[in-house]
C-alpha positions, 0 to 999 in steps of 0.5 A, a space after each residue: 282873606 287879609 291880603 284882599 284889604 288893603 287896609 287890613 294889610 296896612 293894619 297887619 304890618 304896623 302891629 307886626 313892626 310894634 311887636 318885633 320893635 317895641 321902641 319904634 314910633 309912628 315916624 319909624 313905621 311911616 318911614 318904613 312902610 312908605 306913609 305919609 305922616 298923616 296916613 300913618 296917624 290915621 291908622 294910629 287913632 284907628 287901631 287905639 279906637 278899636 283897642 288894638 294898641 294903647 299909648 304908652 308914651 307920646 308917639 310910642 304904642 304897644 299891642 293890647 290883647 285883643 290886637 295880639 289875638 287879632 294878629 295871631 289870627 291873621 299870621 295863622 291865616 297867612 300861614 296857612 295860605 302861603 303853606 297851600 301856595 307853596 305845595 302847588 308851586 313845589 308840585 310842579 317841581 321834580 325831586 330827582 337824584 344828583 349825578 355829581 355836585 349841584 348848587 341851588 340855581 344850577 342849570 341841569 339836565 334831568 331824565 329817567 333811567 331805571 325807574 328813577 329821575 337823575 339830574 346833573 349840572 350842565 350848560 344847556 339843560 331843561 331844568 333849574 335846581 332849586 336846591 343844593 345836593 351832592 352826588 347821589 342826593 335828593 334834588 329838587 329841580 323846576 322844569 325849564 323844557 322838554 324831556 323825553 318821557 320814560 320808555 315802559 320797563 321790560 317785564 319778564 315773567 317766570 312761571 312756577 309750578 304749583 306746589 301740587 305740580 311739584 313747585 320751586 323743586 320742578 324748575 331749573 334754579 341754575 337758569 333762573 339764577 343766570 336770568 337775574 344775574 343778566 338783569 341786575 337793574 330790574 327789581 324782582 317781585 314774587 306772586 305766590 308762596 311757590 314763587 317765593 321760595 324759588 327765589 329764596 332758593 337762589 338767594 334773592 328776597 323778592 318784593 312779595 306784599 303788593 307784589 303785583 302793583 309793584 310790578 305795574 307801577 315800576 314798569 310804568 316808570 321805566 324800570 325793568 322787572 322780573 315778575 316770578 309768579 306761581 301758575 295759579 296766579 298767572 292769568 290775574 297777572 296777565 290780565 292787568 298787564 294787558 288792561 294797563 298796556 304793559 309788554 310782558 314775555 314769559 319763561 319757564 325753567 
């Protein structure tokens, strides 16, 4: 890694400066890097000897092909290193939904609500905005204090008879519709074709594929879930919810 060796770091800075400012000379670079004339002279002698740079005029130099290749390789290593470092930094950050306008550097308060993280500007908060965002936009924040972990979301299981027992035709669809209306913020998932059809009959297009996994993850994030489930799939769903430590209630219509 180039940052380990001080000499390589200085070499990187010199070559970068020559590439960006071809008109600069030793004196200019020494001043910019805060090096003595003697120190910069030694660096240039080594770079010329190793064919990283060549003299174009007294005191003026340009990169050779070898110098450009070394610089390119070193910059790529730095890029990979910095990218990994940024990932680590941002992995400790949180993406939230802005409530109102927020500017970079603002103190914000963030909290869980209905399965999502929201944040708003405030005089005393538990985070700092790392980006700016308008109302409803995605916002990156850095936690600076504690916050209340989300409560597990309420899970209501609606049992639907198997098709051999009448399926969706056996349900009290009006009562089912009222339940969904009363829990507008809950997501609706369907497990089994009978459950899917029951939802469609009351004008709801539920999450069908991966429904069980969505139900579990949404509840862990604090979001309410209405899990419409065909009778032959109930036991499998219940086992999973119990293993995850999630509470639920079962309704039949």
